[in-house]
N, C-alpha and C positions, 0 to 999 in steps of 0.2 A: 128175516133171515130163516133159513131152512132149519128144520129140527135138528138137534145134536143127537148122536148116537154113541154108544159106549164100545169100546175095543178094548181087546187085550193082546199085547204083542207077545211074541216068544222071548225067552230068556236070550236067544241068539240075537234077535232084533234089538233088544234092550243093550246088549253089549256092543252091537255095532253103532247104535246111537251114542253111547258113552265115549266110545272110541273117537268119534266125529266131533264130540264136544270137547275134547282135550285142548289145551293151549297149544297154539301154533308158534313155533320158534320164528323169530323175526329175522329172516335172512333177506338182505337186499339183493336182488338179482338185476342183471341189465334189462330183463324183461317186466319187471315190476316186483311188487310184494306178493306173497303167497296170500291165499284166501284167509280170511279172518276166521277166528273159532265161531262167531256167530253164522258166518256164510256156510261154513261146513255143517254146522247143525241144522241150519234151514234146508241145506241139500239132502241131509240125511232123512229129516222128517218128510221131505217131498218124495223121496224114494219110497219110504215106507208107506206113505200115502197112496202112492201108485199101486204099491203091491197089495194093500189091504183095501183099497177102495173108498179113501177119504181124502179131503183136501188138507195137505200138510200144514198149511198156513193158519188151520183153525184149532189146532190141538190145545187141549186144557187137561191138567191132571184131574184125577178123581181122588177126593179127599178119603183117607181111611182105607183104601183098597190095595196100596202097594205101587210100585213103580211101574208094573206092566200095564196097568189100567188107565186109560184116558178117554176123553170124549172129543169128538171132531164132527164136522159137518160132511155127510156123505158125498162123495163125488158127483158132480153135476154134469149134465149135458152141456155142450157148448151154448145152446140156447138158453138153458136155465142160467148158466153162469153170466152170460151176456145181460140178461134180464136182471139178475142180481146185482152186478155191477153198475148197471144204469141206475137202477133204484138207489143203491148206496150214493151213487154220484149226486143223484138228484137232491137227497136228504141232505148230503154235505153242502150243496149248493144253497138250498133253502135256509140251513142253519147259519151259512155265511151271510146271506141276504138279511136275515133277522138281526144278527149281530151287528152288522154294519148299519142298519137302520136304527138301532138302539143308540149306537155310537154317534150317529148323525143328530138324533134328538138330544142327546147329552151335550154335544158340542153347540148346537143352535141354543140351548137354554143358558150355556156359559156365556156364549156371546151376547145374548139379550141382556144378561146381568152386567156383563162388563160394560155395554153400551149405556145402559141405565146409569151406572155409576159415574161414567164419563159425563153424561147430561147433567147429572146432580152437580158435579164439580164445576161445570161451565155456568150453571146458574147461580153460584154462590159468589 
């Protein structure tokens, strides 16, 4: 992953984020439900990210510095983003392969134990 950078938003940006994160009244309309509180917050961070030059989905607070400070990964070019996403996808794929291989080994061991127990019963 690319290195994180520290950012400081303005009080106005903070107020905009807080407004976006307020609970959404649940009103059922014929066209569907309104966006959730989480969706609104995600959109607000995405907009701030475009404004300040960072990926809005990578934001983390900075402990001890107040609400205006946070870290995030700077915006990437499309090529960099494609490369990062491909790398993350490959890491996820390899982790799943490893997990499945371990699970298969565990199941094979259990099967062998059950078959041995069955053979023991049959010889008695």
